[in-house]
C-alpha positions in Angstrom: 17.2 -6.3 23.1 14.7 -8.2 25.1 12.1 -10.1 22.8 8.6 -8.8 23.2 5.5 -10.8 23.2 3.5 -11.0 19.9 -0.2 -10.3 19.2 -2.5 -13.2 18.6 -4.6 -14.3 15.8 -7.9 -13.0 14.4 -10.3 -15.5 12.9 -9.9 -15.7 9.2 -11.6 -18.2 7.0 -9.6 -20.8 5.0 -8.1 -20.1 1.6 -8.0 -22.0 -1.6 -6.1 -25.0 -0.2 -3.1 -24.5 -2.5 -0.8 -24.9 0.5 -0.9 -25.8 4.1 -1.9 -23.0 6.4 0.3 -22.3 9.4 -1.4 -22.9 12.8 -1.4 -19.8 15.1 -1.1 -19.7 18.9 -3.7 -18.5 21.4 -2.4 -15.1 22.8 -4.8 -12.2 22.7 -4.5 -9.5 19.9 -3.2 -6.7 22.1 -0.4 -8.7 23.7 2.2 -7.2 21.4 1.3 -3.6 22.4 1.1 -4.6 26.1 4.3 -6.6 26.2 6.8 -4.8 23.9 9.9 -3.9 26.0 11.4 -0.5 26.1 14.6 -0.5 24.1 17.3 2.1 23.5 17.7 3.3 20.0 20.3 5.5 18.3 19.3 8.7 16.6 19.2 8.0 12.9 20.6 10.8 10.8 18.0 11.8 8.2 19.4 11.5 4.7 18.5 13.8 1.8 15.2 12.7 0.3 15.7 11.0 -3.0 12.1 10.1 -4.0 10.6 12.1 -6.7 7.0 13.0 -7.4 5.3 11.0 -10.1 6.3 12.3 -13.5 4.1 11.9 -16.5 4.2 13.1 -20.1 2.5 16.4 -20.7 -0.4 15.6 -23.1 -2.7 18.6 -23.6 -5.4 16.5 -25.3 -5.5 14.0 -22.4 -5.7 16.9 -19.9 -8.5 18.6 -21.8 -10.5 15.4 -21.8 -9.9 14.9 -18.1 -11.0 18.4 -17.3 -14.2 18.0 -19.3 -15.8 15.4 -17.1 -16.2 15.3 -13.3 -18.1 12.3 -11.8 -17.1 13.1 -8.2 -19.5 14.0 -5.4 -17.1 15.9 -3.2 -13.8 17.7 -3.9 -11.3 18.4 -1.2 -9.0 21.2 -2.3 -7.0 22.4 0.7 -3.7 21.0 -0.6 -1.5 23.3 -2.7 0.5 20.7 -4.4 0.3 17.0 -5.5 -1.6 14.8 -3.1 0.4 11.6 -2.6 -1.6 9.4 -0.2 -5.1 8.8 1.2 -6.6 6.4 3.8 -10.1 6.0 5.2 -10.8 5.4 8.9 -11.5 1.7 9.3 -14.2 1.9 12.0 -16.7 4.3 10.4 -15.3 5.0 6.9 -16.5 8.6 7.4 -13.1 10.3 7.7 -10.2 10.5 5.3 -6.6 11.5 5.8 -4.5 12.9 2.9 -0.9 13.9 2.6 0.9 15.9 -0.1 3.9 17.5 -1.6 3.0 20.7 0.2 4.3 19.2 3.5 0.8 19.0 4.8 -1.7 16.3 5.9 -5.4 16.9 6.7 -8.1 14.8 8.3 -11.5 15.6 6.7 -15.0 14.4 6.4 -15.8 12.3 3.4 -19.5 13.3 3.3 -18.9 17.0 2.6 -15.1 17.6 2.5 -15.2 19.5 5.8 -11.8 19.8 7.4 -11.6 18.2 10.9 -8.0 19.1 11.6 -4.5 19.6 10.1 -1.7 17.3 11.0 0.8 20.1 11.2 4.6 20.2 11.7 5.9 18.2 8.7 9.0 19.5 6.9 8.9 17.5 3.8 6.3 15.9 1.4 3.8 13.7 3.4 3.9 10.4 1.6 2.4 8.0 4.2 -0.8 8.4 6.2 -3.2 6.0 7.8 -5.6 5.3 10.7 -5.1 2.7 13.4 -7.3 -0.4 13.3 -9.9 1.2 15.6 -9.7 4.7 14.2 -8.4 6.1 17.5 -5.2 7.3 16.0 -4.0 8.7 12.7 -0.3 8.6 11.7 1.4 10.8 9.1 4.9 10.4 7.8 7.0 12.6 5.5 9.8 11.7 3.1 12.6 12.9 5.4 11.4 10.4 8.1 9.4 12.5 10.5 6.5 10.4 11.7 3.7 11.9 13.8 0.6 10.3 15.5 -2.5 12.2 16.4 -5.5 11.2 18.6 -8.5 11.7 16.3 -11.2 12.7 18.8 -8.9 15.2 20.6 -7.3 16.4 17.4 -4.0 16.5 19.1 -0.5 15.1 18.5 0.4 12.3 20.9 3.7 11.0 19.6 6.4 11.8 17.0 9.7 10.2 16.0 12.3 10.7 13.3 14.0 8.0 11.3 15.9 7.9 8.0 14.2 8.6 4.7 10.8 7.0 4.9 9.8 4.4 2.3 6.5 3.0 3.7 4.4 2.9 6.9 1.5 0.6 8.1 -0.5 0.1 11.3 -0.8 -3.2 12.9 -4.2 -4.9 12.1 -5.2 -5.5 15.8 -3.1 -3.3 18.0 -1.8 0.3 18.5 1.5 -0.6 16.9 3.1 1.2 13.9 5.6 -0.4 11.4 7.7 1.6 9.0 10.5 0.9 6.5 13.4 3.3 5.7 16.0 3.9 3.1 18.8 2.6 5.3 17.2 -0.9 5.2 15.8 -0.9 8.7 12.1 -1.6 9.6 10.9 0.1 12.8 8.1 -1.0 15.1 6.6 1.3 17.8 4.0 0.8 20.5 1.7 3.9 20.3 1.6 6.2 22.2 4.4 5.0 24.6 7.0 4.8 21.8 8.5 1.5 22.9 10.6 0.5 19.9 12.1 -2.4 18.0 14.1 -2.5 14.8 14.5 -5.2 12.2 17.8 -4.8 10.4 17.6 -5.6 6.7 20.4 -5.5 4.0 22.2 -2.2 3.5 19.6 -0.9 0.9 16.2 0.6 1.2 13.3 -1.4 2.6 11.0 -0.5 -0.3 7.7 -2.0 0.7 6.1 -4.0 3.6 3.0 -5.3 5.2 2.0 -7.0 8.4 0.4 -10.4 7.9 -3.2 -11.0 9.2 -2.0 -13.1 12.1 -0.4 -9.9 13.6 2.7 -11.9 14.4 4.7 -11.6 11.2 5.6 -8.9 8.7 6.8 -9.2 5.1 9.4 -6.6 3.9 10.8 -6.2 0.4 14.1 -4.6 -0.4 15.8 -2.7 -3.2 18.3 -5.6 -3.8 15.4 -7.9 -4.8 15.3 -9.8 -1.5 12.2 -10.4 0.6 12.2 -11.2 4.3 9.4 -12.6 6.6 10.0 -11.2 10.1 8.8 -12.6 13.4 7.6 -9.4 15.2 7.8 -11.0 18.6 11.3 -12.3 18.4 12.7 -9.7 16.1 14.2 -12.4 13.9 14.0 -13.2 10.2 11.9 -16.4 9.6 12.5 -16.7 5.9 14.7 -14.9 3.3 14.1 -15.0 -0.4 17.2 -14.1 -2.4 19.2 -15.1 -5.5 17.0 -17.1 -7.9 14.2 -17.3 -5.4 14.2 -13.5 -4.9 13.7 -10.8 -7.6 16.4 -9.5 -9.9 15.4 -5.9 -9.3 13.9 -3.8 -6.5 10.6 -4.9 -4.9 7.8 -2.4 -5.4 4.9 -4.0 -3.6 3.9 -7.0 -1.3 0.5 -8.3 -0.3 -1.0 -11.3 1.5 -4.3 -13.2 1.1 -7.0 -13.0 3.8 -5.6 -15.7 6.1 -2.0 -14.8 5.5 -1.0 -18.2 4.1 0.0 -16.8 0.7 2.2 -13.7 0.0 2.7 -12.1 -3.4 5.6 -9.9 -4.3 6.0 -7.5 -7.2 9.2 -6.0 -8.7 10.8 -3.7 -11.2 11.8 -7.0 -13.0 8.1 -7.3 -14.1 7.6 -10.6 -12.2 5.1 -11.4 -9.4 6.0 -14.2 -7.1 3.6 -16.3 -5.1 5.1 -17.4 -1.8 4.0 -19.9 1.0 4.3 -17.8 4.1 4.7 -20.8 6.4 7.7 -22.3 4.5 9.0 -19.2 2.7 9.1 -21.2 -0.6 8.1 -19.8 -4.0 4.9 -21.5 -5.2 5.0 -20.0 -8.6 6.2 -17.0 -10.7 3.7 -14.9 -12.7 5.4 -13.3 -15.7 3.6 -11.7 -18.6 4.4 -12.7 -22.1 5.8 -9.9 -24.3 6.6 -7.7 -21.3 10.1 -6.8 -22.5 10.8 -3.0 -22.4 9.8 -1.3 -25.7 12.9 -0.1 -27.7 13.3 3.6 -28.4 11.7 4.6 -31.7 14.0 7.5 -32.4 17.5 8.7 -31.5 17.7 10.4 -28.1 14.4 8.7 -26.9 14.7 6.4 -23.9 13.4 2.9 -23.9 10.0 2.5 -22.2 10.3 0.7 -18.9 7.8 -1.5 -17.2 7.4 -2.9 -13.7 4.8 -4.3 -11.3 3.2 -1.4 -9.5 0.5 -3.0 -7.4 -1.0 -6.3 -6.6 -3.6 -8.0 -4.4 -5.7 -11.1 -3.6 -9.4 -11.5 -4.1 -11.2 -12.5 -0.8 -14.1 -14.5 -2.4 -12.4 -16.4 -5.2 -8.9 -17.9 -5.8 -7.8 -14.9 -7.9 -5.0 -12.4 -7.7 -4.5 -9.2 -9.6 -1.3 -7.6 -10.8 -1.1 -4.0 -12.2 1.8 -3.0 -14.4 3.4 0.4 -15.3 2.6 -0.3 -19.0 -1.2 -0.3 -18.2 -1.7 -4.0 -18.1 -4.1 -5.4 -15.4 -3.5 -9.2 -15.2 -6.0 -11.4 -13.4 -4.4 -14.7 -12.3 -6.2 -17.9 -11.3 -4.4 -19.2 -8.2 -5.9 -22.7 -8.4 -4.4 -23.3 -11.9 -1.6 -20.7 -11.5 -2.4 -19.3 -14.9 -3.4 -16.0 -16.5 -7.2 -15.7 -16.6 -7.7 -12.2 -18.0 -5.6 -9.4 -19.4 -7.2 -5.9 -19.1 -5.4 -3.1 -20.9 -5.3 0.5 -19.8 -3.9 3.3 -22.1 -1.8 4.6 -19.2 0.2 3.1 -16.4 -1.6 1.6 -13.4 -0.6 3.3 -10.1 -2.6 1.1 -7.7 -5.2 -1.6 -7.5 -7.6 -2.7 -4.8 -10.1 -5.5 -4.5 -13.6 -5.1 -3.1 -13.8 -6.8 0.3 -16.7 -9.1 -0.5 -16.8 -9.6 -4.3 -14.6 -10.4 -7.3 -14.4 -6.7 -8.4 -11.0 -5.1 -8.7 -10.5 -1.3 -8.9 -7.6 0.4 -10.7 -6.4 4.0 -10.8 -4.0 5.1 -13.4 -1.9 7.9 -14.8 -4.7 9.0 -17.1 -6.7 10.3 -14.1 -9.5 7.6 -14.2 -10.7 5.0 -11.7 -12.0 1.8 -13.3 -14.0 -1.1 -11.9 -13.3 -4.5 -13.4 -15.2 -7.8 -13.1 -12.4 -10.3 -12.5 -14.6 -13.2 -13.5 -15.2 -11.9 -17.0 -12.3 -9.5 -17.4 -14.8 -6.8 -18.5 -14.7 -3.2 -17.3 -17.8 -2.4 -15.2 -17.5 1.3 -15.0 -15.1 4.3 -15.2 -15.0 7.5 -13.1 -13.2 10.7 -14.0 -12.8 14.1 -12.5 -9.1 14.8 -12.0 -7.1 16.9 -14.4 -3.9 15.0 -13.7 -2.7 11.5 -12.8 -4.3 9.7 -9.8 -1.5 8.9 -7.2 -3.5 7.0 -4.6 -7.0 5.9 -3.7 -9.1 4.1 -1.1 -12.3 2.1 -1.2 -14.7 2.0 1.8 -15.9 -1.3 3.3 -19.3 -1.6 1.5 -17.8 -0.5 -1.8 -20.0 2.5 -2.1 -17.4 5.2 -2.4 -13.9 5.7 -3.7 -11.6 8.5 -2.5 -8.8 9.5 -4.8 -5.8 11.8 -4.7 -4.1 13.4 -7.6 -1.3 15.5 -9.0 -3.9 18.2 -9.6 -3.7 19.1 -5.9 -7.1 17.7 -5.1 -8.7 14.7 -3.5 -12.1 13.6 -4.7 -14.9 11.3 -3.5 -16.8 9.2 -6.1 -20.0 7.3 -5.4 -19.6 3.9 -7.1 -22.5 2.0 -5.6 -24.6 0.2 -8.2 -28.1 -1.1 -7.8 -27.2 -4.5 -9.2 -24.3 -5.1 -6.8 
């Protein structure tokens, strides 16, 4: 395979000076899309999907309380089964795309819930959906590995491809390039809409999570065997591999980078979050909560309660990071001292967390159907929003932090207005 040229840097401000930041080269941001070479690829046989929908305990009292309150402004209810994923268009934040267990994906207006178009043709649960960096394209991917890309203004499909069982999918931050990880351990990269393709071969186990670093030149991929790789997108080579004691003991569940890409954080089923220098591939520190051992079963026949890191992310304006756990713990870590700053407890497991773009406010959604806003400086909850009658499975926050869009096991997506006069 001929190596393709990589995209260049965007201007990101410096981080907390924990480690040295890697210097980036001068090429322009669209070089990767322009210069990726055509390659031949073998047809990958789709395996039977093995991912299951979120399962939660049936608790009638919780459901009754969830149904009693609806703080949302708009409800989108065209899905006929659980809604697994949501993304907002980055350019205007006026459009949302949602995908669900009904094998359907829809692009719709956030202001009134009006359908723009359906992304039709999927044959399995749509678990991944997102807009390109300039909102020109929207991509949808189902569990069986069928990925489709649509041109938003024309409302028409422009590209599709089939891989093995899909684990995750993400657009490049500066180019019309799509990256995806599959259950066979491969990560795929395509130029859109031409379909020029490269593959990054991981270990023979699922590529469970991944993200493209802000420089647009590298990607971080986590695997089921506990390893993490930093890939050079231009050369198609692995720059760093974390394995053994440096890696995790159980499958990775999530990865994230800080704003300038100098730091990476990985989360795992082993309940540890690791902070990694992206330039050297070295572990800076390991965050592990005290008393995080699985709870033993209280009666015969009952399974022990498991715990894992479900989501994590960096604050843009302070040297802070947040980690969300399946047992409902939100941990706020101080990166400058590498210590636990706050521990915020939820009654139910955290599904995902997101930081506001320009403040130290972190959002969580959980299996109890609520979205919560937390002040990371004080560790106090700012506000809580309810409206779903089942667990929230995904959510997105717009750029000015005025709205949150959620998806749920109750077959609905909802828009909440979260703008506060004092923020």
